[in-house]
C-alpha positions, 0 to 999 in steps of 0.5 A: 620723791618717786615711788621707786625712790621711796621704795628704795629708801624704805627697803634700805632702812628696813631689817629684811628677813627671809625665814626659809631657804634650802641653800644648804643642800646646794652647798653641802651636796653640790659643792656650790660656793655661794660667796660668788655669783652662781649661775643656778639656784636662787641665793648666793651672797652677792645676790643677797646683798643686791636684794637687800636681805639683812637676815637669811635663815638657812634651813637644814632640810632632812630628807626622810630617807635618813630615817631608815638608816638612823642617819638624821642626826648625822645629816643635820650635823653635816648641814650645820657644819656646812653653813658654819664653814660657809660663814667662816670663809666669808667673815667680811660679808656674813656672820652667824646670828643666835639672837635679835641683838646678834642680828642688829649688831651684825647688820650694823657691821654691814654684814648678812646675819645667817640663822640656822634652822631645821626643817623636819622634827625627825631630825632629832631622832626622838631625843631631847638631848639632840634637840638641846645640842642643835640649839647649842650649835645655833638652831633657832627654829625647828619645823615640827614636821615635814610632809611626813609624820614622824614618831611624835607629830602628824605632818600635813602631807601624810595620813594621820597617825597620832591624831596630832601631837603624842605626849613626847611631841608635847615634851618637844614643844615645851622643851623648845619654848624652854630653850628659846627655839622658835616652834615652826608650824609650817608643814604640820597637820591641822590637829598638830597645829591646834595641839601646838597652840594649846601648849606654847607659851611663846610666839610661833612661826609659820616659816613658809606658808600661804593662805588656803582661802586663796590656794586650796593646798594642804600646806596652806593655812586656813583663816581660822589658823591665821587668826590663831597665829595672830592671837598667839603673837606669831608670824606667818611668812609667805611662801613664794612657791607657785603651787602654794600661791595659785590654784590655777597652777596647782591644779592644771600644772601648766606654765601659766605661772603666778606673778609677784602680784599674786604673792602680794594677794596672799600678804594682803589676805594675811593682813586682812585676817590676822593683822599687819603685826603677824605677817612676814616673808619665807621664800623657800628659795633653793627648795622649790622649782617654780617661782612667780614671775617677778620673784625669780630669785632673792634679788627681786625682794625689793619689788615686794616693798614697791608693790606694797607701797603701790597698794597703799601701805605705809612705809612703817607697815611695809617694814613690819612685813619685810622683817620687823614682825619676824624680828619681834618673834625672834626676840620674844623667843631667843 
């Protein structure tokens, strides 16, 4: 059997999970119908099927501009509603999942499992009742911060304000563990990261992060952080944004985009530092502008399978990276 045929077989057998896409903004703000093949963007239902993606996390990214108007909760509800309406209009192709067992059931029906998530803890407007409401509506992870600090946690792209988590921030993390909502540490400051790891009692996720040892961006994780996530039993899901993949691209901001092989380098580094059981995929599709050559949209995901096999990884290990590890974290949390 050729490598390509082996790759196709493994990709089809795997539960392929992408833990982060910003497609909801296209649906809500641009009126895009993702049931059809769209001309723009990185994701729609036909392309998800072509790429063999079984589980897509749809991120409700809350622009910090809504903080000033106290409109974060309303914006989050509107985004959740947009995804639920999209799912309701396409029952033959996609269904909302709240647990690992839901995912398996939906995939067995030949459908894509859609999972709700929130990017930016300011979405709850400092209210645990809002957090509980979002969980009840199906949200299964929340990124504690975006680039900005909120009132209870410092973000990686802002000047430190709280020295990590505040006492209320610790309450948020504990409540998420209690509810069964995965704690996402992508975007948080290093001090927030370490505060989280001290108090969580379930595996965390870095839903869309890369390796600082390869690309020295503040959004990426140090080797020490990667080892800590692995020790926690969590998973780091590789982001496809060229700015987080390549220092050459980040510093020069030229058109010499990185390639899929550079993304595989990040995956290999995560495996070398944290182990094969703690790596996943978090594309950031529809939320980024510059994608690596060979990963232009979700139809290219099978190329990751082929590249990992080329580099000598077993089919079993490749399936862990594609989604097996992430499914375990979902199961242990939700």
